[in-house]
A tleap script that builds the chain and sets N, CA, C and O, in Angstrom:
source leaprc.protein.ff14SB
mol = sequence {
  NMET ALA ASP ASP GLY THR LYS THR VAL PHE
  ILE CYS GLY SER ALA LEU ARG GLY GLN PRO
  ASP HIE GLY ASN LEU GLN THR ALA THR PHE
  MET GLY GLU ALA LYS THR THR ALA SER TYR
  ARG LEU HIE SER VAL LYS GLU GLY TRP HIE
  PRO GLY ILE TYR GLY VAL GLU SER GLY GLY
  ILE SER ILE PRO GLY GLU LEU TYR GLN LEU
  THR ALA GLU GLN TYR ASP TYR LEU VAL SER
  THR GLU PRO PRO HIE MET TYR PRO ALA GLU
  VAL SER LEU GLU GLY GLY GLY VAL ALA ILE
  ALA MET LEU TYR PRO GLN LYS LEU ILE GLU
  GLU ASN ASN TRP PRO ASP ILE SER HIE LEU
  GLY GLY TRP ALA ALA TYR LYS ALA SER GLN
  CTHR
}
set mol.1.N position { 0.845 -1.175 0.000 }
set mol.1.CA position { 0.000 0.000 0.000 }
set mol.1.C position { 0.889 1.237 0.000 }
set mol.1.O position { 1.876 1.299 0.733 }
set mol.2.N position { 0.545 2.197 -0.807 }
set mol.2.CA position { 1.285 3.445 -0.874 }
set mol.2.C position { 0.991 4.293 0.366 }
set mol.2.O position { 0.034 4.037 1.097 }
set mol.3.N position { 1.828 5.304 0.587 }
set mol.3.CA position { 1.655 6.190 1.743 }
set mol.3.C position { 0.291 6.874 1.759 }
set mol.3.O position { -0.226 7.218 2.822 }
set mol.4.N position { -0.290 7.069 0.569 }
set mol.4.CA position { -1.583 7.750 0.495 }
set mol.4.C position { -2.766 6.787 0.607 }
set mol.4.O position { -3.913 7.200 0.432 }
set mol.5.N position { -2.502 5.509 0.895 }
set mol.5.CA position { -3.569 4.530 1.066 }
set mol.5.C position { -4.001 3.834 -0.204 }
set mol.5.O position { -4.860 2.953 -0.166 }
set mol.6.N position { -3.414 4.219 -1.344 }
set mol.6.CA position { -3.774 3.553 -2.593 }
set mol.6.C position { -2.987 2.254 -2.744 }
set mol.6.O position { -1.981 2.031 -2.071 }
set mol.7.N position { -3.476 1.402 -3.651 }
set mol.7.CA position { -2.820 0.126 -3.916 }
set mol.7.C position { -2.585 -0.013 -5.410 }
set mol.7.O position { -3.417 0.388 -6.225 }
set mol.8.N position { -1.445 -0.585 -5.756 }
set mol.8.CA position { -1.155 -0.894 -7.149 }
set mol.8.C position { -1.621 -2.319 -7.403 }
set mol.8.O position { -1.189 -3.259 -6.735 }
set mol.9.N position { -2.515 -2.465 -8.384 }
set mol.9.CA position { -3.142 -3.757 -8.662 }
set mol.9.C position { -2.824 -4.178 -10.099 }
set mol.9.O position { -2.950 -3.391 -11.038 }
set mol.10.N position { -2.414 -5.430 -10.243 }
set mol.10.CA position { -2.153 -6.031 -11.549 }
set mol.10.C position { -3.421 -6.748 -11.999 }
set mol.10.O position { -3.902 -7.663 -11.330 }
set mol.11.N position { -3.956 -6.323 -13.139 }
set mol.11.CA position { -5.179 -6.900 -13.698 }
set mol.11.C position { -4.788 -7.739 -14.914 }
set mol.11.O position { -4.083 -7.266 -15.806 }
set mol.12.N position { -5.252 -8.987 -14.939 }
set mol.12.CA position { -4.885 -9.856 -16.070 }
set mol.12.C position { -6.058 -10.693 -16.552 }
set mol.12.O position { -5.852 -11.696 -17.235 }
set mol.13.N position { -7.289 -10.305 -16.210 }
set mol.13.CA position { -8.450 -11.110 -16.584 }
set mol.13.C position { -9.587 -10.273 -17.124 }
set mol.13.O position { -9.392 -9.401 -17.971 }
set mol.14.N position { -10.773 -10.548 -16.624 }
set mol.14.CA position { -11.989 -9.956 -17.184 }
set mol.14.C position { -12.161 -8.470 -16.872 }
set mol.14.O position { -13.106 -7.854 -17.364 }
set mol.15.N position { -11.272 -7.878 -16.065 }
set mol.15.CA position { -11.339 -6.441 -15.804 }
set mol.15.C position { -10.338 -5.647 -16.654 }
set mol.15.O position { -10.194 -4.437 -16.479 }
set mol.16.N position { -9.648 -6.331 -17.572 }
set mol.16.CA position { -8.762 -5.626 -18.503 }
set mol.16.C position { -9.565 -4.662 -19.373 }
set mol.16.O position { -10.773 -4.827 -19.543 }
set mol.17.N position { -8.888 -3.660 -19.919 }
set mol.17.CA position { -9.547 -2.781 -20.891 }
set mol.17.C position { -10.107 -3.634 -22.020 }
set mol.17.O position { -9.422 -4.521 -22.530 }
set mol.18.N position { -11.353 -3.368 -22.412 }
set mol.18.CA position { -11.993 -4.105 -23.490 }
set mol.18.C position { -12.647 -5.406 -23.053 }
set mol.18.O position { -13.250 -6.097 -23.875 }
set mol.19.N position { -12.541 -5.748 -21.787 }
set mol.19.CA position { -13.154 -6.971 -21.275 }
set mol.19.C position { -14.423 -6.604 -20.490 }
set mol.19.O position { -14.574 -5.456 -20.072 }
set mol.20.N position { -15.330 -7.560 -20.288 }
set mol.20.CA position { -16.660 -7.243 -19.749 }
set mol.20.C position { -16.690 -6.686 -18.332 }
set mol.20.O position { -17.643 -5.988 -17.985 }
set mol.21.N position { -15.698 -6.959 -17.505 }
set mol.21.CA position { -15.728 -6.484 -16.117 }
set mol.21.C position { -14.822 -5.288 -15.865 }
set mol.21.O position { -14.511 -4.976 -14.716 }
set mol.22.N position { -14.397 -4.617 -16.932 }
set mol.22.CA position { -13.510 -3.460 -16.767 }
set mol.22.C position { -14.139 -2.398 -15.870 }
set mol.22.O position { -13.428 -1.699 -15.148 }
set mol.23.N position { -15.457 -2.272 -15.907 }
set mol.23.CA position { -16.154 -1.286 -15.078 }
set mol.23.C position { -15.982 -1.521 -13.589 }
set mol.23.O position { -16.199 -0.607 -12.793 }
set mol.24.N position { -15.592 -2.737 -13.196 }
set mol.24.CA position { -15.361 -3.008 -11.769 }
set mol.24.C position { -14.186 -2.213 -11.214 }
set mol.24.O position { -14.024 -2.108 -9.998 }
set mol.25.N position { -13.366 -1.653 -12.104 }
set mol.25.CA position { -12.251 -0.812 -11.659 }
set mol.25.C position { -12.693 0.615 -11.369 }
set mol.25.O position { -11.923 1.417 -10.841 }
set mol.26.N position { -13.930 0.923 -11.717 }
set mol.26.CA position { -14.503 2.253 -11.526 }
set mol.26.C position { -13.584 3.294 -12.167 }
set mol.26.O position { -13.267 3.178 -13.351 }
set mol.27.N position { -13.159 4.287 -11.429 }
set mol.27.CA position { -12.316 5.353 -11.990 }
set mol.27.C position { -10.856 5.183 -11.581 }
set mol.27.O position { -10.123 6.166 -11.467 }
set mol.28.N position { -10.430 3.939 -11.360 }
set mol.28.CA position { -9.039 3.680 -10.989 }
set mol.28.C position { -8.103 4.245 -12.062 }
set mol.28.O position { -8.458 4.309 -13.239 }
set mol.29.N position { -6.936 4.643 -11.648 }
set mol.29.CA position { -5.961 5.235 -12.558 }
set mol.29.C position { -5.162 4.152 -13.278 }
set mol.29.O position { -4.486 3.340 -12.646 }
set mol.30.N position { -5.249 4.151 -14.616 }
set mol.30.CA position { -4.475 3.238 -15.439 }
set mol.30.C position { -3.020 3.688 -15.418 }
set mol.30.O position { -2.715 4.843 -15.714 }
set mol.31.N position { -2.126 2.770 -15.066 }
set mol.31.CA position { -0.701 3.101 -14.960 }
set mol.31.C position { 0.117 2.554 -16.120 }
set mol.31.O position { 1.269 2.948 -16.302 }
set mol.32.N position { -0.456 1.662 -16.900 }
set mol.32.CA position { 0.256 1.118 -18.048 }
set mol.32.C position { 0.185 -0.393 -18.108 }
set mol.32.O position { -0.291 -1.056 -17.186 }
set mol.33.N position { 0.670 -0.913 -19.209 }
set mol.33.CA position { 0.735 -2.359 -19.375 }
set mol.33.C position { 1.920 -2.905 -18.598 }
set mol.33.O position { 2.904 -2.201 -18.368 }
set mol.34.N position { 1.818 -4.163 -18.198 }
set mol.34.CA position { 2.888 -4.799 -17.421 }
set mol.34.C position { 2.819 -6.301 -17.641 }
set mol.34.O position { 1.851 -6.821 -18.197 }
set mol.35.N position { 3.857 -6.984 -17.196 }
set mol.35.CA position { 3.890 -8.450 -17.230 }
set mol.35.C position { 4.463 -8.940 -15.914 }
set mol.35.O position { 5.300 -8.286 -15.292 }
set mol.36.N position { 3.992 -10.102 -15.509 }
set mol.36.CA position { 4.594 -10.732 -14.339 }
set mol.36.C position { 5.939 -11.318 -14.744 }
set mol.36.O position { 6.250 -11.430 -15.930 }
set mol.37.N position { 6.720 -11.685 -13.756 }
set mol.37.CA position { 7.902 -12.481 -14.048 }
set mol.37.C position { 7.421 -13.844 -14.542 }
set mol.37.O position { 6.242 -14.173 -14.407 }
set mol.38.N position { 8.313 -14.623 -15.103 }
set mol.38.CA position { 7.939 -15.928 -15.672 }
set mol.38.C position { 7.848 -16.981 -14.571 }
set mol.38.O position { 8.579 -17.971 -14.574 }
set mol.39.N position { 6.939 -16.747 -13.634 }
set mol.39.CA position { 6.794 -17.678 -12.506 }
set mol.39.C position { 5.334 -17.942 -12.145 }
set mol.39.O position { 4.996 -18.147 -10.979 }
set mol.40.N position { 4.469 -17.932 -13.173 }
set mol.40.CA position { 3.034 -18.139 -12.961 }
set mol.40.C position { 2.476 -19.039 -14.054 }
set mol.40.O position { 3.086 -19.207 -15.110 }
set mol.41.N position { 1.310 -19.614 -13.786 }
set mol.41.CA position { 0.555 -20.376 -14.772 }
set mol.41.C position { -0.834 -19.748 -14.852 }
set mol.41.O position { -1.322 -19.177 -13.876 }
set mol.42.N position { -1.465 -19.855 -16.017 }
set mol.42.CA position { -2.769 -19.262 -16.285 }
set mol.42.C position { -3.718 -20.357 -16.776 }
set mol.42.O position { -3.403 -21.087 -17.715 }
set mol.43.N position { -4.874 -20.462 -16.137 }
set mol.43.CA position { -5.876 -21.469 -16.488 }
set mol.43.C position { -7.223 -20.807 -16.754 }
set mol.43.O position { -7.501 -19.706 -16.280 }
set mol.44.N position { -8.047 -21.504 -17.520 }
set mol.44.CA position { -9.418 -21.088 -17.761 }
set mol.44.C position { -10.297 -21.831 -16.761 }
set mol.44.O position { -10.427 -23.054 -16.824 }
set mol.45.N position { -10.899 -21.085 -15.839 }
set mol.45.CA position { -11.672 -21.675 -14.751 }
set mol.45.C position { -13.156 -21.667 -15.100 }
set mol.45.O position { -13.677 -20.691 -15.640 }
set mol.46.N position { -13.817 -22.763 -14.784 }
set mol.46.CA position { -15.265 -22.899 -14.966 }
set mol.46.C position { -15.699 -22.561 -16.389 }
set mol.46.O position { -16.524 -21.677 -16.615 }
set mol.47.N position { -15.123 -23.287 -17.336 }
set mol.47.CA position { -15.477 -23.148 -18.754 }
set mol.47.C position { -15.317 -21.725 -19.266 }
set mol.47.O position { -16.168 -21.221 -19.999 }
set mol.48.N position { -14.230 -21.086 -18.880 }
set mol.48.CA position { -13.931 -19.752 -19.381 }
set mol.48.C position { -14.615 -18.621 -18.657 }
set mol.48.O position { -14.621 -17.490 -19.145 }
set mol.49.N position { -15.199 -18.901 -17.488 }
set mol.49.CA position { -15.872 -17.834 -16.746 }
set mol.49.C position { -14.861 -16.799 -16.263 }
set mol.49.O position { -15.128 -15.599 -16.319 }
set mol.50.N position { -13.713 -17.249 -15.793 }
set mol.50.CA position { -12.670 -16.326 -15.358 }
set mol.50.C position { -11.329 -17.036 -15.360 }
set mol.50.O position { -11.262 -18.265 -15.384 }
set mol.51.N position { -10.245 -16.238 -15.335 }
set mol.51.CA position { -8.919 -16.843 -15.296 }
set mol.51.C position { -8.557 -17.275 -13.884 }
set mol.51.O position { -9.092 -16.768 -12.898 }
set mol.52.N position { -7.644 -18.216 -13.818 }
set mol.52.CA position { -7.069 -18.614 -12.542 }
set mol.52.C position { -5.558 -18.609 -12.691 }
set mol.52.O position { -5.012 -19.351 -13.508 }
set mol.53.N position { -4.875 -17.774 -11.907 }
set mol.53.CA position { -3.415 -17.765 -11.956 }
set mol.53.C position { -2.883 -18.151 -10.586 }
set mol.53.O position { -3.512 -17.918 -9.554 }
set mol.54.N position { -1.716 -18.740 -10.617 }
set mol.54.CA position { -1.024 -19.110 -9.384 }
set mol.54.C position { 0.472 -19.144 -9.672 }
set mol.54.O position { 0.892 -19.308 -10.817 }
set mol.55.N position { 1.263 -18.988 -8.626 }
set mol.55.CA position { 2.708 -19.006 -8.754 }
set mol.55.C position { 3.257 -20.421 -8.759 }
set mol.55.O position { 2.696 -21.320 -8.132 }
set mol.56.N position { 4.365 -20.611 -9.477 }
set mol.56.CA position { 5.043 -21.898 -9.549 }
set mol.56.C position { 6.540 -21.702 -9.343 }
set mol.56.O position { 7.083 -20.629 -9.603 }
set mol.57.N position { 7.198 -22.766 -8.869 }
set mol.57.CA position { 8.646 -22.744 -8.663 }
set mol.57.C position { 9.400 -22.829 -9.987 }
set mol.57.O position { 10.446 -22.203 -10.156 }
set mol.58.N position { 8.851 -23.620 -10.938 }
set mol.58.CA position { 9.488 -23.763 -12.251 }
set mol.58.C position { 8.407 -23.999 -13.294 }
set mol.58.O position { 7.282 -24.375 -12.965 }
set mol.59.N position { 8.759 -23.775 -14.557 }
set mol.59.CA position { 7.807 -23.989 -15.641 }
set mol.59.C position { 6.773 -22.899 -15.784 }
set mol.59.O position { 5.722 -23.115 -16.387 }
set mol.60.N position { 7.054 -21.736 -15.240 }
set mol.60.CA position { 6.091 -20.641 -15.318 }
set mol.60.C position { 6.248 -19.809 -16.571 }
set mol.60.O position { 7.210 -19.952 -17.326 }
set mol.61.N position { 5.286 -18.944 -16.768 }
set mol.61.CA position { 5.302 -17.999 -17.889 }
set mol.61.C position { 5.112 -16.589 -17.339 }
set mol.61.O position { 4.756 -16.401 -16.176 }
set mol.62.N position { 5.353 -15.623 -18.184 }
set mol.62.CA position { 5.090 -14.224 -17.876 }
set mol.62.C position { 3.682 -13.901 -18.361 }
set mol.62.O position { 3.374 -14.068 -19.541 }
set mol.63.N position { 2.838 -13.444 -17.462 }
set mol.63.CA position { 1.443 -13.151 -17.805 }
set mol.63.C position { 1.288 -11.658 -18.100 }
set mol.63.O position { 1.656 -10.823 -17.273 }
set mol.64.N position { 0.741 -11.317 -19.279 }
set mol.64.CA position { 0.526 -9.906 -19.599 }
set mol.64.C position { -0.694 -9.359 -18.878 }
set mol.64.O position { -1.657 -10.080 -18.615 }
set mol.65.N position { -0.635 -8.073 -18.563 }
set mol.65.CA position { -1.760 -7.435 -17.906 }
set mol.65.C position { -1.597 -5.928 -17.866 }
set mol.65.O position { -0.850 -5.338 -18.647 }
set mol.66.N position { -2.311 -5.330 -16.940 }
set mol.66.CA position { -2.313 -3.878 -16.780 }
set mol.66.C position { -2.194 -3.525 -15.304 }
set mol.66.O position { -2.682 -4.250 -14.437 }
set mol.67.N position { -1.542 -2.407 -15.034 }
set mol.67.CA position { -1.424 -1.909 -13.663 }
set mol.67.C position { -2.381 -0.742 -13.454 }
set mol.67.O position { -2.535 0.125 -14.314 }
set mol.68.N position { -3.017 -0.745 -12.289 }
set mol.68.CA position { -3.933 0.323 -11.902 }
set mol.68.C position { -3.626 0.761 -10.481 }
set mol.68.O position { -3.218 -0.044 -9.644 }
set mol.69.N position { -3.826 2.040 -10.221 }
set mol.69.CA position { -3.735 2.577 -8.868 }
set mol.69.C position { -5.167 2.724 -8.361 }
set mol.69.O position { -5.967 3.450 -8.950 }
set mol.70.N position { -5.487 2.030 -7.264 }
set mol.70.CA position { -6.835 2.047 -6.709 }
set mol.70.C position { -6.837 2.663 -5.321 }
set mol.70.O position { -5.919 2.452 -4.528 }
set mol.71.N position { -7.883 3.425 -5.043 }
set mol.71.CA position { -8.083 3.900 -3.679 }
set mol.71.C position { -8.503 2.698 -2.834 }
set mol.71.O position { -8.818 1.637 -3.374 }
set mol.72.N position { -8.508 2.861 -1.543 }
set mol.72.CA position { -8.937 1.782 -0.655 }
set mol.72.C position { -10.375 1.368 -0.966 }
set mol.72.O position { -10.698 0.180 -0.948 }
set mol.73.N position { -11.232 2.337 -1.247 }
set mol.73.CA position { -12.628 2.036 -1.556 }
set mol.73.C position { -12.759 1.289 -2.880 }
set mol.73.O position { -13.522 0.328 -2.980 }
set mol.74.N position { -12.023 1.725 -3.889 }
set mol.74.CA position { -12.049 1.039 -5.182 }
set mol.74.C position { -11.525 -0.391 -5.052 }
set mol.74.O position { -12.074 -1.323 -5.639 }
set mol.75.N position { -10.464 -0.546 -4.280 }
set mol.75.CA position { -9.882 -1.872 -4.065 }
set mol.75.C position { -10.883 -2.794 -3.366 }
set mol.75.O position { -11.079 -3.934 -3.785 }
set mol.76.N position { -11.511 -2.301 -2.308 }
set mol.76.CA position { -12.495 -3.115 -1.588 }
set mol.76.C position { -13.646 -3.522 -2.513 }
set mol.76.O position { -14.118 -4.657 -2.461 }
set mol.77.N position { -14.091 -2.594 -3.353 }
set mol.77.CA position { -15.163 -2.924 -4.291 }
set mol.77.C position { -14.701 -3.984 -5.279 }
set mol.77.O position { -15.417 -4.953 -5.530 }
set mol.78.N position { -13.510 -3.808 -5.841 }
set mol.78.CA position { -12.993 -4.780 -6.804 }
set mol.78.C position { -12.928 -6.172 -6.186 }
set mol.78.O position { -13.373 -7.142 -6.800 }
set mol.79.N position { -12.385 -6.279 -4.991 }
set mol.79.CA position { -12.282 -7.581 -4.326 }
set mol.79.C position { -13.665 -8.184 -4.107 }
set mol.79.O position { -13.838 -9.397 -4.225 }
set mol.80.N position { -14.651 -7.348 -3.789 }
set mol.80.CA position { -16.005 -7.854 -3.537 }
set mol.80.C position { -16.666 -8.407 -4.798 }
set mol.80.O position { -17.619 -9.181 -4.703 }
set mol.81.N position { -16.176 -8.021 -5.978 }
set mol.81.CA position { -16.774 -8.480 -7.234 }
set mol.81.C position { -16.089 -9.722 -7.799 }
set mol.81.O position { -16.526 -10.262 -8.815 }
set mol.82.N position { -15.032 -10.169 -7.157 }
set mol.82.CA position { -14.279 -11.316 -7.675 }
set mol.82.C position { -15.038 -12.625 -7.438 }
set mol.82.O position { -15.789 -12.748 -6.471 }
set mol.83.N position { -14.835 -13.598 -8.326 }
set mol.83.CA position { -15.492 -14.899 -8.161 }
set mol.83.C position { -15.025 -15.613 -6.895 }
set mol.83.O position { -13.989 -15.267 -6.328 }
set mol.84.N position { -15.785 -16.602 -6.459 }
set mol.84.CA position { -15.408 -17.363 -5.265 }
set mol.84.C position { -13.999 -17.971 -5.392 }
set mol.84.O position { -13.553 -18.324 -6.484 }
set mol.85.N position { -13.338 -18.077 -4.282 }
set mol.85.CA position { -12.021 -18.690 -4.118 }
set mol.85.C position { -10.858 -17.804 -4.544 }
set mol.85.O position { -9.714 -18.110 -4.205 }
set mol.86.N position { -11.101 -16.726 -5.267 }
set mol.86.CA position { -9.996 -15.850 -5.648 }
set mol.86.C position { -9.559 -15.068 -4.418 }
set mol.86.O position { -10.369 -14.702 -3.566 }
set mol.87.N position { -8.247 -14.821 -4.349 }
set mol.87.CA position { -7.712 -14.119 -3.185 }
set mol.87.C position { -6.585 -13.174 -3.622 }
set mol.87.O position { -5.847 -13.479 -4.559 }
set mol.88.N position { -6.456 -12.035 -2.947 }
set mol.88.CA position { -5.399 -11.096 -3.314 }
set mol.88.C position { -4.049 -11.544 -2.761 }
set mol.88.O position { -3.939 -12.014 -1.628 }
set mol.89.N position { -3.026 -11.382 -3.599 }
set mol.89.CA position { -1.656 -11.695 -3.202 }
set mol.89.C position { -0.711 -10.882 -4.090 }
set mol.89.O position { -1.085 -10.449 -5.180 }
set mol.90.N position { 0.496 -10.686 -3.614 }
set mol.90.CA position { 1.473 -9.968 -4.413 }
set mol.90.C position { 2.008 -10.859 -5.521 }
set mol.90.O position { 2.218 -12.056 -5.329 }
set mol.91.N position { 2.228 -10.245 -6.699 }
set mol.91.CA position { 2.902 -10.917 -7.807 }
set mol.91.C position { 4.141 -10.097 -8.150 }
set mol.91.O position { 4.165 -8.878 -7.980 }
set mol.92.N position { 5.167 -10.787 -8.635 }
set mol.92.CA position { 6.402 -10.138 -9.066 }
set mol.92.C position { 6.258 -9.691 -10.510 }
set mol.92.O position { 5.726 -10.419 -11.348 }
set mol.93.N position { 6.735 -8.496 -10.790 }
set mol.93.CA position { 6.618 -7.926 -12.127 }
set mol.93.C position { 7.964 -7.909 -12.839 }
set mol.93.O position { 9.012 -7.752 -12.212 }
set mol.94.N position { 7.916 -8.075 -14.177 }
set mol.94.CA position { 9.126 -7.938 -14.974 }
set mol.94.C position { 9.695 -6.546 -14.744 }
set mol.94.O position { 8.946 -5.575 -14.637 }
set mol.95.N position { 10.991 -6.451 -14.671 }
set mol.95.CA position { 11.632 -5.162 -14.453 }
set mol.95.C position { 11.697 -4.772 -12.991 }
set mol.95.O position { 12.175 -3.687 -12.659 }
set mol.96.N position { 11.222 -5.640 -12.113 }
set mol.96.CA position { 11.247 -5.353 -10.681 }
set mol.96.C position { 9.918 -4.829 -10.190 }
set mol.96.O position { 9.088 -4.364 -10.971 }
set mol.97.N position { 9.733 -4.908 -8.935 }
set mol.97.CA position { 8.511 -4.422 -8.323 }
set mol.97.C position { 7.483 -5.513 -8.145 }
set mol.97.O position { 7.607 -6.621 -8.668 }
set mol.98.N position { 6.471 -5.161 -7.393 }
set mol.98.CA position { 5.374 -6.077 -7.116 }
set mol.98.C position { 4.065 -5.309 -7.214 }
set mol.98.O position { 4.041 -4.080 -7.146 }
set mol.99.N position { 2.993 -6.044 -7.374 }
set mol.99.CA position { 1.642 -5.485 -7.362 }
set mol.99.C position { 0.723 -6.549 -6.789 }
set mol.99.O position { 1.094 -7.720 -6.700 }
set mol.100.N position { -0.447 -6.149 -6.409 }
set mol.100.CA position { -1.447 -7.090 -5.918 }
set mol.100.C position { -2.217 -7.629 -7.117 }
set mol.100.O position { -2.584 -6.873 -8.017 }
set mol.101.N position { -2.459 -8.931 -7.126 }
set mol.101.CA position { -3.277 -9.558 -8.158 }
set mol.101.C position { -4.233 -10.520 -7.484 }
set mol.101.O position { -4.043 -10.896 -6.327 }
set mol.102.N position { -5.245 -10.909 -8.205 }
set mol.102.CA position { -6.190 -11.894 -7.692 }
set mol.102.C position { -5.750 -13.269 -8.185 }
set mol.102.O position { -5.796 -13.554 -9.381 }
set mol.103.N position { -5.327 -14.109 -7.258 }
set mol.103.CA position { -4.870 -15.454 -7.578 }
set mol.103.C position { -5.972 -16.460 -7.304 }
set mol.103.O position { -6.994 -16.142 -6.695 }
set mol.104.N position { -5.742 -17.687 -7.769 }
set mol.104.CA position { -6.719 -18.759 -7.613 }
set mol.104.C position { -5.985 -19.987 -7.097 }
set mol.104.O position { -4.874 -20.262 -7.550 }
set mol.105.N position { -6.561 -20.726 -6.174 }
set mol.105.CA position { -5.857 -21.877 -5.592 }
set mol.105.C position { -5.493 -22.948 -6.628 }
set mol.105.O position { -6.365 -23.487 -7.310 }
set mol.106.N position { -4.216 -23.241 -6.733 }
set mol.106.CA position { -3.737 -24.259 -7.659 }
set mol.106.C position { -4.424 -25.598 -7.400 }
set mol.106.O position { -4.743 -26.327 -8.339 }
set mol.107.N position { -4.649 -25.917 -6.146 }
set mol.107.CA position { -5.284 -27.191 -5.792 }
set mol.107.C position { -6.659 -27.331 -6.446 }
set mol.107.O position { -6.987 -28.401 -6.957 }
set mol.108.N position { -7.467 -26.267 -6.438 }
set mol.108.CA position { -8.794 -26.318 -7.052 }
set mol.108.C position { -8.701 -26.463 -8.569 }
set mol.108.O position { -9.503 -27.169 -9.181 }
set mol.109.N position { -7.727 -25.798 -9.165 }
set mol.109.CA position { -7.535 -25.923 -10.617 }
set mol.109.C position { -7.205 -27.367 -10.966 }
set mol.109.O position { -7.765 -27.932 -11.906 }
set mol.110.N position { -6.296 -27.956 -10.206 }
set mol.110.CA position { -5.891 -29.339 -10.482 }
set mol.110.C position { -7.028 -30.327 -10.205 }
set mol.110.O position { -7.232 -31.264 -10.977 }
set mol.111.N position { -7.763 -30.126 -9.120 }
set mol.111.CA position { -8.878 -31.019 -8.795 }
set mol.111.C position { -9.952 -31.012 -9.881 }
set mol.111.O position { -10.582 -32.036 -10.145 }
set mol.112.N position { -10.155 -29.860 -10.504 }
set mol.112.CA position { -11.193 -29.723 -11.524 }
set mol.112.C position { -10.659 -29.888 -12.947 }
set mol.112.O position { -11.426 -29.861 -13.910 }
set mol.113.N position { -9.359 -30.055 -13.073 }
set mol.113.CA position { -8.724 -30.257 -14.369 }
set mol.113.C position { -9.068 -29.139 -15.354 }
set mol.113.O position { -9.323 -29.391 -16.532 }
set mol.114.N position { -9.070 -27.893 -14.852 }
set mol.114.CA position { -9.342 -26.763 -15.735 }
set mol.114.C position { -8.149 -26.536 -16.648 }
set mol.114.O position { -7.004 -26.642 -16.209 }
set mol.115.N position { -8.406 -26.223 -17.921 }
set mol.115.CA position { -7.333 -26.181 -18.910 }
set mol.115.C position { -6.298 -25.086 -18.656 }
set mol.115.O position { -6.624 -23.962 -18.273 }
set mol.116.N position { -5.049 -25.456 -18.884 }
set mol.116.CA position { -3.932 -24.524 -18.811 }
set mol.116.C position { -3.896 -23.766 -20.137 }
set mol.116.O position { -3.736 -24.365 -21.201 }
set mol.117.N position { -4.045 -22.462 -20.063 }
set mol.117.CA position { -4.040 -21.628 -21.272 }
set mol.117.C position { -2.824 -20.713 -21.296 }
set mol.117.O position { -2.797 -19.717 -22.020 }
set mol.118.N position { -1.826 -21.057 -20.505 }
set mol.118.CA position { -0.636 -20.221 -20.389 }
set mol.118.C position { 0.001 -19.914 -21.742 }
set mol.118.O position { 0.507 -18.813 -21.955 }
set mol.119.N position { -0.023 -20.865 -22.636 }
set mol.119.CA position { 0.639 -20.738 -23.934 }
set mol.119.C position { -0.073 -19.785 -24.901 }
set mol.119.O position { 0.463 -19.480 -25.967 }
set mol.120.N position { -1.264 -19.314 -24.547 }
set mol.120.CA position { -2.052 -18.504 -25.479 }
set mol.120.C position { -1.779 -17.007 -25.404 }
set mol.120.O position { -2.334 -16.252 -26.203 }
set mol.121.N position { -0.955 -16.557 -24.484 }
set mol.121.CA position { -0.596 -15.145 -24.461 }
set mol.121.C position { -1.483 -14.253 -23.623 }
set mol.121.O position { -1.576 -13.056 -23.895 }
set mol.122.N position { -2.137 -14.797 -22.615 }
set mol.122.CA position { -2.935 -13.976 -21.712 }
set mol.122.C position { -4.424 -14.197 -21.866 }
set mol.122.O position { -4.881 -14.849 -22.805 }
set mol.123.N position { -5.178 -13.638 -20.922 }
set mol.123.CA position { -6.621 -13.834 -20.877 }
set mol.123.C position { -7.332 -13.243 -22.084 }
set mol.123.O position { -8.191 -13.896 -22.676 }
set mol.124.N position { -6.983 -12.001 -22.459 }
set mol.124.CA position { -7.654 -11.359 -23.603 }
set mol.124.C position { -7.415 -12.166 -24.885 }
set mol.124.O position { -8.330 -12.316 -25.694 }
set mol.125.N position { -6.203 -12.683 -25.078 }
set mol.125.CA position { -5.911 -13.506 -26.254 }
set mol.125.C position { -6.712 -14.796 -26.222 }
set mol.125.O position { -7.218 -15.243 -27.252 }
set mol.126.N position { -6.829 -15.397 -25.037 }
set mol.126.CA position { -7.636 -16.615 -24.892 }
set mol.126.C position { -9.090 -16.336 -25.247 }
set mol.126.O position { -9.691 -17.085 -26.018 }
set mol.127.N position { -9.662 -15.274 -24.699 }
set mol.127.CA position { -11.073 -14.962 -24.975 }
set mol.127.C position { -11.282 -14.667 -26.460 }
set mol.127.O position { -12.299 -15.066 -27.029 }
set mol.128.N position { -10.340 -13.979 -27.089 }
set mol.128.CA position { -10.455 -13.692 -28.516 }
set mol.128.C position { -10.417 -14.987 -29.327 }
set mol.128.O position { -11.067 -15.077 -30.369 }
set mol.129.N position { -9.673 -15.983 -28.868 }
set mol.129.CA position { -9.578 -17.249 -29.599 }
set mol.129.C position { -10.852 -18.074 -29.474 }
set mol.129.O position { -11.046 -19.026 -30.230 }
set mol.130.N position { -11.716 -17.727 -28.536 }
set mol.130.CA position { -12.955 -18.472 -28.295 }
set mol.130.C position { -14.112 -17.988 -29.158 }
set mol.130.O position { -15.160 -18.631 -29.205 }
set mol.131.N position { -13.934 -16.861 -29.841 }
set mol.131.CA position { -15.040 -16.302 -30.637 }
set mol.131.C position { -14.951 -16.713 -32.080 }
set mol.131.O position { -15.801 -16.330 -32.884 }
savepdb mol mol.pdb
quit
């Protein structure tokens, strides 16, 4: 959290610009595009309802996304709109630094055998490939 109470949040799913839940960010400040370090996996959860990302020790990829600066109120609202089981955690960003992202339990992904879409270049690319 910044000194002014805002939080830097990494968005890599349905709240990206051009995606259906972008409005959940309200008037958050867009800070630019970003990528995680190559230490995450990306899955399509519940038949493409939302992405599920989690950190891995090896075999990870860099996930593309966007950084936003959110007030405490905007952040609380965003978290309240997330699907069940998602939880906020820090992710490492290429070039250094960290941001908060919404992760999904790897155990649930594996138990449900939800498809790994890491190779497709991010959530927006995956959704575009489905149309």
